[in-house]
TISE-156172 format. One record per atom (N, C-alpha, C, O, CB): x, y, z. Coordinates in steps of 0.2 Angstrom, whole numbers, padded with zeros to 4 digits, always signed. Atoms other than C-alpha are relative to their C-alpha. Glycine has a CB too. Layout:
# TISE-156172
XYZ;...
END
This chain:
# TISE-156172
-0003-0006+0002;-0009-0269-0018;-0005+0005-0003;-0005+0011-0002;+0006-0001-0004;+0004-0004+0004;-0022-0263-0030;-0006+0003+0005;-0008+0009+0004;-0004-0004-0005;+0005-0002-0005;-0035-0262-0015;+0003+0006+0004;+0000+0011+0005;-0002-0005+0004;-0003-0006-0004;-0022-0251-0005;+0000+0006-0004;-0001+0011-0001;+0007-0003+0002;-0001-0006+0005;-0019-0239-0020;-0007+0003+0000;-0008+0009+0000;+0002-0002-0007;+0007-0003+0001;-0038-0237-0022;-0002+0003+0007;-0005+0009+0006;-0005-0006-0001;+0002-0003-0006;-0040-0233-0003;+0003+0006+0001;+0001+0011+0003;+0002-0005+0006;-0004-0006+0000;-0026-0220-0004;-0003+0005-0004;-0004+0011-0002;+0007-0001-0002;+0003-0005+0005;-0034-0212-0019;-0007+0003+0003;-0008+0008+0002;-0001-0003-0007;+0006-0002-0003;-0051-0212-0010;+0001+0005+0005;-0003+0010+0006;-0004-0006+0002;-0001-0005-0005;-0044-0203+0005;+0003+0006-0002;+0001+0012+0000;+0006-0003+0005;-0002-0007+0003;-0035-0190-0006;-0006+0003-0002;-0006+0010-0002;+0005-0002-0005;+0006-0003+0002;-0051-0187-0014;-0005+0003+0005;-0008+0008+0004;-0005-0005-0004;+0004-0002-0006;-0060-0185+0003;+0003+0006+0002;-0001+0011+0004;-0001-0005+0005;-0003-0005-0003;-0047-0173+0009;-0001+0006-0005;-0002+0012-0002;+0007-0001+0001;+0001-0006+0005;-0048-0162-0007;-0007+0002+0000;-0008+0008+0000;+0001-0003-0007;+0007-0002+0000;-0067-0162-0006;-0001+0004+0007;-0005+0009+0006;-0005-0006+0000;+0001-0003-0007;-0067-0157+0013;+0003+0007-0001;+0000+0012+0002;+0004-0004+0005;-0003-0006+0000;-0055-0143+0009;-0004+0005-0004;-0004+0011-0003;+0008+0000-0003;+0004-0005+0005;-0065-0136-0006;-0007+0002+0003;-0010+0007+0001;-0001-0004-0006;+0007-0001-0003;-0081-0137+0005;+0001+0004+0007;-0005+0005+0010;-0004-0006+0000;+0000-0004-0006;-0074-0129+0021;-0002+0007-0001;-0001+0010-0005;+0008+0000+0003;+0003-0006+0001;-0084-0114+0024;+0002+0005+0005;+0005+0004+0011;-0008-0001+0000;-0001-0005-0004;-0082-0097+0032;-0005+0005-0001;-0009+0005-0006;+0007+0003-0001;+0005-0005+0000;-0093-0082+0035;+0003+0007-0001;+0007+0009+0003;-0005+0000+0006;-0002-0007+0001;-0091-0064+0028;-0006+0004-0001;-0010+0003-0006;+0005+0000-0006;+0006-0005+0000;-0104-0050+0031;-0006-0004+0000;-0011-0002-0004;+0001+0004-0006;+0007+0004+0000;-0117-0064+0035;-0001-0004-0005;-0006-0008-0006;-0005+0005+0000;+0000+0005+0006;-0113-0074+0019;+0004-0005+0001;+0010-0004+0003;+0001+0004-0006;-0004+0005-0001;-0107-0091+0021;+0003-0002-0007;-0001-0002-0012;-0004-0006+0002;-0004+0001+0007;-0094-0096+0007;+0005-0005+0001;+0008-0006+0007;+0002+0006-0003;-0006+0005-0001;-0080-0109+0004;+0006+0005+0001;+0006+0011+0000;+0000-0004-0007;-0006-0003-0002;-0063-0105+0009;+0003+0004-0007;+0006+0009-0007;+0006-0004+0003;-0003-0003+0007;-0058-0102-0010;-0004+0006-0002;-0001+0011-0004;-0001-0005-0005;+0004-0006+0001;-0072-0090-0012;+0002+0006+0005;+0002+0012+0003;-0008-0001+0001;-0002-0005-0005;-0067-0081+0004;+0007+0003-0002;+0007+0010-0001;+0000-0003+0007;-0007-0003+0002;-0049-0079-0002;-0001+0005-0006;+0002+0010-0006;+0004-0006-0002;+0002-0005+0005;-0056-0071-0018;-0003+0006+0002;-0001+0012+0000;-0004-0003-0006;+0003-0006-0003;-0067-0059-0008;+0005+0004+0003;+0005+0010+0003;-0006-0003+0005;-0005-0004-0003;-0052-0054+0002;+0004+0004-0005;+0005+0010-0004;+0005-0005+0004;-0004-0003+0005;-0042-0050-0013;-0004+0006-0003;-0002+0011-0005;+0002-0005-0006;+0004-0005+0002;-0057-0040-0020;-0001+0006+0005;-0001+0012+0003;-0007-0003-0002;+0000-0005-0005;-0059-0031-0004;+0006+0004+0001;+0005+0011+0001;-0002-0003+0007;-0006-0004-0001;-0041-0026-0003;+0001+0005-0006;+0003+0010-0006;+0006-0005+0000;+0000-0004+0006;-0042-0020-0021;-0005+0006+0000;-0003+0012-0002;-0002-0004-0007;+0005-0006-0001;-0057-0009-0017;+0003+0005+0005;+0003+0011+0004;-0007-0003+0003;-0003-0004-0005;-0048-0002-0002;+0006+0005-0003;+0006+0011-0001;+0003-0003+0006;-0006-0003+0003;-0033+0003-0013;-0001+0003-0006;+0003+0005-0010;+0006-0005+0000;+0002-0003+0006;-0043+0009-0027;+0000+0008+0000;-0001+0010+0005;-0007-0002-0002;+0000-0008+0000;-0042+0028-0032;-0007+0002+0002;-0007+0008+0004;+0002+0002-0007;+0007-0002-0001;-0061+0028-0030;-0001+0000+0008;-0006+0002+0010;-0005-0004-0004;+0001+0000-0007;-0059+0024-0011;+0001+0007+0003;+0006+0010+0002;+0004-0006+0003;-0001-0007-0002;-0062+0040-0002;+0005+0002+0006;+0003+0003+0011;-0007+0002+0003;-0006-0002-0005;-0045+0044+0006;+0002+0007-0001;+0005+0010+0003;+0006-0005-0002;-0002-0006+0002;-0043+0060-0003;+0007+0000-0002;+0011+0005-0002;+0000+0005+0006;-0007+0000+0002;-0026+0054-0010;+0001+0004-0006;+0007+0006-0006;+0001-0007-0002;-0001-0004+0006;-0028+0064-0026;+0002+0007+0002;+0005+0011-0002;-0006+0001-0004;-0002-0007-0002;-0025+0080-0015;+0008+0000+0002;+0010+0005+0004;-0004+0002+0006;-0007+0000-0003;-0007+0074-0010;+0005-0002-0006;+0003-0006-0010;+0000-0005+0006;-0005+0001+0005;+0009+0074-0021;+0006-0003+0003;+0011-0004-0001;+0001+0006-0004;-0007+0002-0003;+0022+0068-0008;+0006+0004-0002;+0011+0002-0003;+0001-0008-0002;-0005-0005+0002;+0031+0084-0012;+0002+0000-0007;+0007+0004-0009;+0007-0001+0004;-0002+0000+0007;+0032+0080-0030;-0002+0006-0004;+0001+0008-0009;-0004-0006-0004;+0002-0006+0003;+0023+0096-0034;+0006+0005+0000;+0007+0008-0005;-0006+0003+0003;-0006-0005+0000;+0038+0106-0028;+0005-0002-0004;+0008+0002-0008;+0002+0000+0007;-0006+0003+0004;+0050+0095-0037;-0002+0002-0008;+0003+0003-0012;+0001-0008+0001;+0002-0001+0007;+0040+0097-0054;+0000+0008-0001;+0002+0010-0006;-0007-0002-0001;-0001-0007+0000;+0039+0116-0050;+0007+0002-0001;+0008+0007-0005;-0003+0003+0006;-0007-0002+0000;+0058+0117-0048;+0003-0002-0007;+0008+0000-0008;+0003-0003+0006;-0003+0002+0007;+0060+0108-0065;+0004-0006+0001;+0008-0008-0004;+0004+0005-0003;-0004+0006+0000;+0068+0092-0058;-0003-0006-0003;+0000-0011-0005;+0001-0001+0008;+0004+0005+0004;+0054+0081-0065;-0004+0004-0005;-0008+0008-0004;-0005-0004+0005;+0003-0004+0006;+0049+0087-0082;-0003-0005-0005;-0007-0003-0010;+0005+0004-0003;+0002+0004+0005;+0045+0071-0092;+0000-0007+0003;+0001-0008+0009;+0005+0000-0006;+0001+0007-0002;+0042+0052-0091;+0006-0003+0004;+0006-0006+0009;-0002-0004-0005;-0006+0002-0002;+0060+0048-0088;+0002+0002+0007;+0004-0001+0011;+0006+0001-0005;-0001-0003-0006;+0063+0060-0074;-0005-0002+0006;-0003-0003+0011;+0001+0007+0000;+0005+0002-0004;+0047+0055-0066;+0001-0007+0003;+0001-0009+0009;-0007+0000-0003;-0002+0007-0002;+0052+0037-0066;+0006-0001+0005;+0005-0004+0009;+0001-0004-0007;-0006+0000-0005;+0069+0040-0058;-0002+0003+0007;+0000+0000+0012;+0005+0005-0003;+0002-0003-0007;+0061+0051-0044;-0005-0006+0004;-0003-0007+0010;-0004+0006-0001;+0005+0004-0004;+0047+0038-0040;+0004-0007+0002;+0003-0010+0007;-0005-0002-0005;-0004+0006-0002;+0060+0023-0041;+0004+0002+0007;+0004-0003+0011;+0005-0001-0006;-0003-0002-0006;+0070+0032-0028;-0004+0001+0006;-0003-0002+0012;+0004+0007+0000;+0005-0001-0006;+0055+0036-0017;-0002-0007+0002;-0003-0008+0008;-0007+0003-0003;+0002+0007-0001;+0050+0017-0018;+0006-0003+0004;+0005-0007+0008;-0002-0004-0006;-0006+0004-0003;+0068+0011-0014;+0003+0003+0006;+0005-0001+0011;+0005+0000-0005;-0004-0003-0006;+0075+0023-0001;-0004+0006+0003;-0002+0008+0008;+0006+0003-0002;+0004-0006-0003;+0061+0036+0003;-0007-0003+0003;-0007-0008+0007;-0002+0004-0005;+0006+0001-0003;+0043+0037+0009;-0004-0007-0002;-0007-0010+0002;-0005+0005-0002;+0003+0006+0002;+0037+0022-0001;+0003-0006+0004;-0001-0011+0006;+0001-0002-0008;-0003+0005-0004;+0050+0011+0008;-0002+0000+0007;-0004-0006+0010;+0008+0001-0001;+0002+0000-0007;+0045+0017+0025;-0007-0003+0000;-0009-0006+0005;+0000+0007+0002;+0007+0003+0000;+0026+0014+0021;+0000-0008+0000;-0004-0011+0003;-0004+0003-0005;+0000+0007+0001;+0030-0003+0015;+0003-0004+0006;+0000-0009+0008;+0004-0002-0006;-0002+0003-0006;+0040-0007+0030;-0005+0000+0006;-0006-0005+0009;+0007+0003+0003;+0005-0001-0005;+0027-0001+0042;-0006-0005-0001;-0008-0009+0004;-0003+0007+0001;+0005+0004+0002;+0014-0011+0033;+0002-0007+0001;-0002-0011+0004;-0002+0001-0007;-0003+0007-0001;+0025-0027+0033;+0000-0002+0008;-0002-0007+0010;+0006+0000-0003;-0001+0001-0007;+0028-0025+0052;-0007-0002+0003;-0008-0006+0007;+0003+0006+0003;+0007+0001-0003;+0009-0024+0056;-0003-0006-0002;-0006-0010+0001;-0005+0006-0002;+0003+0006+0003;+0004-0038+0044;+0003-0006+0004;+0000-0011+0004;+0002+0000-0007;-0003+0006-0002;+0017-0050+0052;+0000+0000+0008;+0004-0004+0011;+0007+0000-0002;+0001+0000-0007;+0012-0046+0070;+0002+0005+0005;+0001+0004+0011;+0002-0007+0002;-0003-0005-0005;+0020-0031+0077;-0006+0004+0003;-0011+0004+0000;+0004+0005-0004;+0005-0004-0003;+0010-0020+0089;-0002+0006-0004;+0003+0010-0005;+0003+0002+0007;+0003-0006+0004;-0001-0008+0080;+0002+0007+0003;+0003+0011-0001;-0007-0001-0002;-0001-0007-0004;+0001+0006+0093;+0007+0002-0001;+0009+0008-0002;-0002-0001+0007;-0007-0002+0001;+0020+0005+0092;+0001+0002-0007;+0005+0007-0008;+0004-0007+0002;-0002-0001+0007;+0020+0005+0073;-0003+0007-0001;-0001+0011-0005;-0003-0005-0004;+0003-0006+0001;+0008+0020+0074;+0004+0006+0002;+0005+0011-0001;-0007+0001+0003;-0005-0005-0003;+0020+0030+0085;+0006+0000-0005;+0009+0005-0005;+0002-0002+0007;-0005+0000+0004;+0034+0024+0074;-0001+0004-0007;+0004+0007-0009;+0002-0007-0002;+0002-0004+0007;+0025+0031+0058;+0001+0007+0001;+0003+0011-0003;-0007-0002-0002;+0000-0007-0001;+0024+0048+0066;+0007+0002+0001;+0009+0007-0001;-0004+0002+0007;-0007-0001-0001;+0042+0047+0072;+0004+0001-0007;+0009+0004-0008;+0003-0005+0004;-0004+0000+0006;+0048+0043+0054;-0002+0005-0005;+0001+0006-0010;-0001-0007-0003;+0002-0005+0004;+0038+0057+0046;+0005+0006+0000;+0006+0009+0005;-0007+0002+0001;-0006-0005+0000;+0052+0069+0040;-0003+0007+0001;+0001+0012+0003;+0003+0000-0006;+0003-0006-0001;+0040+0084+0040;-0007+0000+0002;-0010-0005+0002;+0000+0004-0007;+0007+0000-0002;+0023+0090+0046;-0004-0002-0006;-0009-0005-0005;-0002+0007+0002;+0004+0001+0006;+0016+0089+0028;+0000-0008-0001;-0005-0011-0002;+0002+0003-0006;+0000+0007+0001;+0022+0071+0027;-0004-0004+0005;-0008-0009+0003;+0007-0002+0000;+0004+0003-0005;+0014+0066+0043;-0008+0001-0001;-0011-0004-0001;+0002+0003+0007;+0007-0001+0001;-0003+0074+0039;-0002-0004-0006;-0008-0006-0006;-0001+0008-0001;+0001+0005+0006;-0002+0065+0022;-0002-0007+0002;-0007-0010+0000;+0005+0001-0005;+0001+0007-0003;-0001+0049+0031;-0005-0001+0004;-0009-0006+0004;+0007-0003+0003;+0005+0001-0005;-0012+0052+0045;-0007+0002-0003;-0012-0002-0001;+0001+0005+0006;+0006-0002+0003;-0026+0061+0036;-0003-0006-0004;-0009-0007-0004;+0000+0006-0004;+0003+0005+0004;-0028+0047+0023;-0001-0006+0004;-0006-0010+0003;+0006-0002-0005;+0002+0005-0004;-0027+0034+0037;-0006+0001+0004;-0010-0004+0004;+0006-0001+0005;+0007-0001-0004;-0041+0042+0047;-0006-0001-0005;-0011-0003-0003;+0001+0007+0003;+0005+0001+0005;-0051+0043+0031;-0001-0008-0002;-0007-0010-0002;+0001+0004-0007;+0001+0008+0001;-0048+0024+0028;-0003-0003+0005;-0008-0007+0004;+0007-0003-0001;+0003+0003-0005;-0053+0020+0045;-0007+0001+0001;-0011-0003+0002;+0004+0002+0007;+0007-0002+0000;-0069+0030+0044;-0004-0004-0005;-0010-0007-0003;-0001+0007-0001;+0004+0004+0005;-0074+0021+0028;-0001-0007+0001;-0006-0010+0001;+0003+0002-0007;+0000+0007-0001;-0069+0004+0033;-0005-0002+0006;-0009-0007+0006;+0007-0003+0002;+0005+0001-0005;-0079+0006+0049;-0007+0000-0002;-0012-0003+0000;+0001+0005+0006;+0007-0001+0003;-0094+0012+0040;-0003-0006-0004;-0009-0007-0005;+0000+0007-0004;+0001+0006+0004;-0093-0003+0029;-0001-0007+0005;-0003-0012+0002;+0005-0002-0005;+0001+0005-0005;-0094-0014+0045;+0006-0004+0001;+0006-0010+0003;-0005-0005-0003;-0006+0003-0001;-0076-0018+0046;+0003+0000+0007;-0001+0002+0012;+0006+0003-0004;-0003+0000-0007;-0064-0020+0061;+0001+0007+0003;+0002+0012+0000;+0007-0004-0001;+0000-0006-0004;-0064-0007+0074;+0008+0002+0001;+0012-0002+0004;-0003+0000+0007;-0007-0003+0000;-0047+0003+0072;+0000+0007+0002;-0004+0011+0000;+0003-0002-0007;-0001-0007-0001;-0041+0019+0079;+0004+0003-0005;+0008+0000-0009;+0004+0000+0007;-0003-0004+0005;-0036+0032+0067;+0008+0000+0001;+0010+0002+0006;-0003+0007+0000;-0008+0000-0001;-0017+0031+0063;+0002+0001-0008;-0002+0002-0012;+0002-0006+0003;-0003-0001+0007;-0005+0033+0048;-0003-0006-0005;-0004-0011-0003;+0007-0001+0000;+0003+0005+0005;-0012+0024+0032;+0003-0007+0000;-0001-0012+0000;+0000+0003-0007;-0002+0007+0000;+0000+0009+0031;-0001-0004+0006;-0002-0010+0006;+0008+0001-0001;+0002+0004-0006;-0003+0005+0049;-0007-0002+0000;-0009-0007+0002;+0002+0004+0006;+0007+0002+0000;-0022+0006+0047;-0001-0005-0005;-0005-0010-0004;-0004+0007-0002;+0002+0005+0005;-0022-0004+0031;+0003-0007+0003;+0000-0012+0002;+0004+0001-0007;-0002+0006-0003;-0011-0017+0040;-0004-0003+0005;-0005-0009+0005;+0007+0001+0003;+0005+0003-0005;-0023-0019+0054;-0006-0003-0003;-0008-0008-0001;-0002+0005+0005;+0006+0003+0003;-0038-0021+0043;+0001-0006-0004;-0003-0010-0005;-0002+0006-0005;-0001+0005+0004;-0029-0033+0032;+0003-0006+0003;+0004-0012+0000;+0005+0002-0006;-0004+0005-0003;-0021-0044+0045;-0004-0007-0001;+0000-0012-0001;+0000+0001+0008;+0003+0006+0001;-0034-0058+0044;-0002-0002-0007;-0005-0008-0007;-0007+0000+0004;+0001+0002+0007;-0035-0059+0025;+0004-0006-0002;+0009-0007+0000;+0001+0006-0004;-0003+0006+0003;-0031-0075+0016;+0003+0003-0007;+0002+0000-0012;-0005-0005-0002;-0004-0003+0005;-0019-0065+0005;+0007+0001+0003;+0008+0003+0008;-0003+0007-0003;-0007+0000-0002;+0000-0066+0006;+0002+0007+0002;+0000+0012-0002;+0004-0003-0005;-0002-0007-0002;+0008-0051+0015;+0004+0003-0006;+0003+0009-0007;+0005-0001+0006;-0003-0004+0005;+0019-0048+0000;-0004+0002-0005;-0003+0008-0008;+0005-0006-0003;+0005-0002+0004;+0004-0047-0011;-0003+0006+0002;-0005+0011-0002;-0005-0005-0002;+0003-0005-0003;-0004-0035+0001;+0004+0007-0001;+0002+0012-0003;-0002-0001+0007;-0005-0005+0001;+0012-0024+0001;+0001+0002-0007;+0001+0008-0008;+0007-0002+0003;-0001-0002+0008;+0014-0024-0018;-0006+0004-0002;-0005+0009-0005;+0000-0007-0004;+0006-0004+0002;-0004-0018-0020;+0000+0006+0003;-0002+0011+0000;-0007-0004+0002;+0000-0006-0004;-0002-0005-0007;+0005+0005-0004;+0003+0011-0005;+0002-0001+0007;-0005-0005+0004;+0014+0002-0016;-0002+0001-0007;-0001+0007-0009;+0007-0004+0000;+0002-0002+0007;+0006+0001-0033;-0005+0005+0001;-0005+0010-0003;-0004-0007-0003;+0004-0006-0001;-0008+0012-0026;+0003+0006+0001;+0001+0012-0001;-0005-0002+0005;-0004-0006-0002;+0004+0024-0018;+0003+0003-0007;+0003+0009-0008;+0006-0002+0005;-0003-0002+0006;+0014+0025-0035;-0005+0003-0005;-0003+0008-0008;+0004-0006-0003;+0005-0002+0005;-0001+0026-0046;-0003+0007+0002;-0004+0011-0003;-0006-0005+0000;+0002-0006-0002;-0007+0041-0036;+0005+0006-0002;+0003+0011-0004;-0002+0001+0008;-0005-0005+0002;+0009+0050-0039;+0001+0001-0007;+0002+0006-0010;+0007-0002+0003;+0000+0000+0007;+0009+0046-0057;-0006+0004-0002;-0005+0008-0007;+0000-0007-0003;+0006-0005+0002;-0008+0054-0058;+0001+0007+0001;-0001+0011-0003;-0006-0003+0004;-0001-0007-0001;-0002+0069-0050;+0005+0003-0005;+0004+0009-0007;+0004+0001+0007;-0004-0003+0005;+0012+0071-0063;-0003+0000-0007;-0002+0005-0010;+0006-0005-0001;+0004-0001+0006;+0000+0068-0077;-0004+0006+0000;-0004+0009-0006;-0005-0006-0001;+0004-0007-0001;-0010+0083-0071;+0005+0006+0000;+0003+0011-0003;-0004+0000+0006;-0004-0006-0001;+0005+0094-0067;+0005+0001-0005;+0006+0007-0007;+0003+0000+0007;-0006-0001+0004;+0019+0091-0079;-0001+0005-0006;+0002+0009-0007;+0003-0006-0003;+0005+0005+0000;+0008+0089-0089;+0003-0006-0004;+0008-0005-0008;-0007+0001-0004;-0002+0006+0003;+0011+0071-0095;-0006-0004-0003;-0011-0005+0000;+0004-0005+0006;+0005+0003+0004;+0001+0061-0107;-0002-0007+0004;+0002-0009+0008;+0002-0002-0007;+0003+0006-0004;-0010+0046-0100;+0004-0006-0002;+0006-0010+0003;-0007-0001-0002;-0004+0006+0002;+0000+0033-0110;+0007+0000+0003;+0009-0005+0005;+0000+0000-0008;-0006-0001-0003;+0016+0040-0104;+0000-0002+0007;+0005-0005+0010;+0003+0007-0001;+0001+0001-0007;+0010+0040-0086;+0000-0008+0001;+0003-0010+0006;-0005+0003+0003;+0001+0007-0002;+0004+0022-0087;+0007-0004-0002;+0008-0010+0001;-0006-0003-0005;-0007+0003+0001;+0021+0017-0095;+0005+0000+0005;+0008-0005+0007;+0003+0003-0007;-0004-0001-0006;+0030+0024-0081;-0002-0005+0006;+0002-0008+0009;+0000+0007+0003;+0003+0005-0005;+0019+0014-0069;+0002-0007-0001;+0004-0011+0003;-0008+0001+0001;-0002+0007+0002;+0022-0002-0078;+0007-0001+0001;+0009-0007+0003;-0003-0001-0008;-0007+0001-0001;+0040+0000-0078;+0003+0000+0007;+0008-0003+0009;+0004+0006-0003;-0002+0000-0007;+0040+0002-0059;-0003-0006+0003;-0001-0007+0009;-0003+0006+0003;+0003+0007-0002;+0031-0015-0057;+0006-0004+0003;+0005-0006+0009;-0004-0003-0005;-0006+0004-0003;+0048-0024-0054;+0003+0003+0006;+0004-0001+0011;+0005-0001-0005;-0002-0003-0006;+0053-0011-0042;-0004-0001+0006;-0002-0002+0012;+0001+0008-0001;+0005+0001-0005;+0037-0013-0032;+0000-0007+0003;+0000-0008+0009;-0007+0002-0003;+0000+0007-0002;+0038-0032-0032;+0007-0001+0004;+0006-0004+0010;+0000-0004-0006;-0006+0001-0004;+0056-0031-0026;+0000+0003+0007;+0002+0000+0012;+0006+0003-0004;+0000-0003-0007;+0053-0019-0012;-0005-0003+0005;-0004-0004+0011;-0003+0008-0001;+0004+0004-0004;+0038-0029-0006;+0003-0006+0003;+0002-0008+0009;-0006-0002-0004;-0004+0006-0003;+0049-0044-0004;+0005+0002+0005;+0006-0002+0010;+0003-0004-0006;-0005-0002-0005;+0063-0035+0004;-0002+0002+0007;+0001+0001+0012;+0004+0006-0003;+0002-0002-0007;+0053-0027+0018;-0002-0005+0004;-0002-0004+0010;-0005+0006-0001;+0002+0006-0004;+0047-0044+0024;+0006-0002+0004;+0005-0005+0009;-0003-0005-0005;-0006+0002-0003;+0065-0047+0029;+0003+0006+0005;+0008+0005+0009;+0005-0002-0004;-0002-0006-0003;+0067-0029+0037;-0002-0001+0008;-0007-0004+0010;-0002+0006-0003;+0001-0001-0007;+0068-0026+0056;+0001+0007+0002;+0003+0011-0002;+0005-0005+0004;-0001-0006-0003;+0069-0011+0067;+0007+0003-0001;+0008+0009-0002;-0002+0001+0007;-0008-0002+0001;+0088-0011+0066;+0002+0001-0007;+0007+0004-0008;+0004-0005+0004;-0003+0000+0006;+0089-0013+0048;-0004+0006-0005;-0002+0007-0010;-0001-0006-0004;+0004-0005+0004;+0076+0001+0042;+0005+0006-0001;+0007+0009+0004;-0006+0001+0003;-0003-0006+0001;+0085+0015+0034;-0003+0004-0006;-0006+0001-0010;+0008-0001-0002;+0002-0004+0005;+0080+0030+0023;+0005+0005-0002;+0009+0007+0002;-0007+0003+0001;-0005-0004+0002;+0090+0041+0012;-0002+0005-0005;+0002+0007-0010;+0007-0003-0002;+0003-0005+0005;+0078+0052+0002;+0000+0007+0002;-0005+0010+0003;-0007-0003-0002;-0001-0006-0003;+0085+0068+0008;-0003+0006-0005;-0006+0011-0002;+0007+0002+0001;+0003-0005+0005;+0080+0078-0008;-0008+0000+0001;-0011+0005+0001;+0002-0002-0007;+0007+0000-0001;+0062+0072-0005;-0002+0003+0006;-0007+0007+0006;-0003-0007-0001;+0002-0003-0006;+0062+0077+0013;+0001+0008+0000;-0004+0011+0002;+0005-0003+0005;-0001-0007+0001;+0069+0094+0009;-0006+0003-0004;-0008+0009-0003;+0007+0002-0003;+0005-0002+0004;+0056+0096-0005;-0007+0001+0004;-0011+0005+0003;-0001-0004-0006;+0006+0000-0004;+0042+0092+0007;+0000+0006+0005;-0005+0009+0006;-0001-0007+0004;+0000-0006-0004;+0048+0105+0019;-0001+0006-0003;-0004+0011-0001;+0007+0000+0004;+0001-0006+0004;+0049+0118+0006;-0007+0001-0003;-0009+0006-0005;+0005+0000-0006;+0007+0000+0003;+0032+0113-0001;-0005+0005+0004;-0009+0008+0001;-0003-0007-0001;+0004-0003-0005;+0024+0121+0014;+0000+0008-0002;-0005+0011+0000;+0001-0001+0007;-0001-0007+0001;+0030+0138+0008;-0002+0003-0007;-0001+0008-0009;+0007+0003+0002;+0002-0002+0007;+0024+0138-0010;-0006+0005+0000;-0011+0003+0004;-0002-0007-0004;+0006-0005+0000;+0013+0153-0013;-0006-0003-0004;-0012-0001-0001;+0003+0006-0004;+0006+0003+0004;+0002+0144-0026;+0001-0008+0000;+0007-0010-0003;-0001+0003-0007;-0001+0007+0001;+0000+0125-0025;-0007-0003-0001;-0012-0001+0002;+0003-0002+0007;+0006+0004+0002;-0013+0112-0031;-0001-0006+0005;-0006-0008+0006;+0001-0003-0007;+0000+0005-0004;-0008+0099-0018;+0001+0002+0007;+0004+0007+0009;+0005-0006-0002;-0001-0001-0007;-0008+0098+0001;+0007-0002+0002;+0009+0001+0007;-0005-0004+0004;-0007+0002-0002;+0009+0090+0001;+0004+0000-0006;+0010-0002-0006;+0000-0007+0004;
END
């Protein structure tokens, strides 16, 4: 019995060692699977960083019009607006598109779906222009060949082979989306940096919940009801003076 236990323990040690030393190659560098997983997470964080050249700072997702109208004037009203955007508006749509691509949906179909779901011309240009910029930069870095398309579809294609859970990828995407809108409010309201970061932190549970929810969504269950945001996006085009493209 003692010999048998020793053999089992040795086999377990061999399996553990094999898993820890299994290698893969990234950008010509050989590394362990654990290292590759960390690199994937770092790469995703880089893509979704404010410093990644998407031009995201130029878009407010119609928030500029809402702030100009006086519907968002402080941290509390900003939090309410962003919460609805994530739960039933553009944030939800983006998360759904990203989820579908990550879980194997045809990217071309989802690219067409993204355009169909854009409620206004500004909303479509916001999604497409950032997606095209994302594709250009990823290709220049030696990434996968992707045709220009809406940002969530582009990110989904680029991240498909990553050793990162889809829910984590969607969460990081939504965090980047929300952080950009918080930054717009900090500049426009104006809102203090601490207040802006507090709003973003309070929305973390909403982001996490939405990322989990869209993994269960299908074409037939996707719904949106952010009518105020859609109307604001349509009206934003007619603002005489504006700081943002959307």
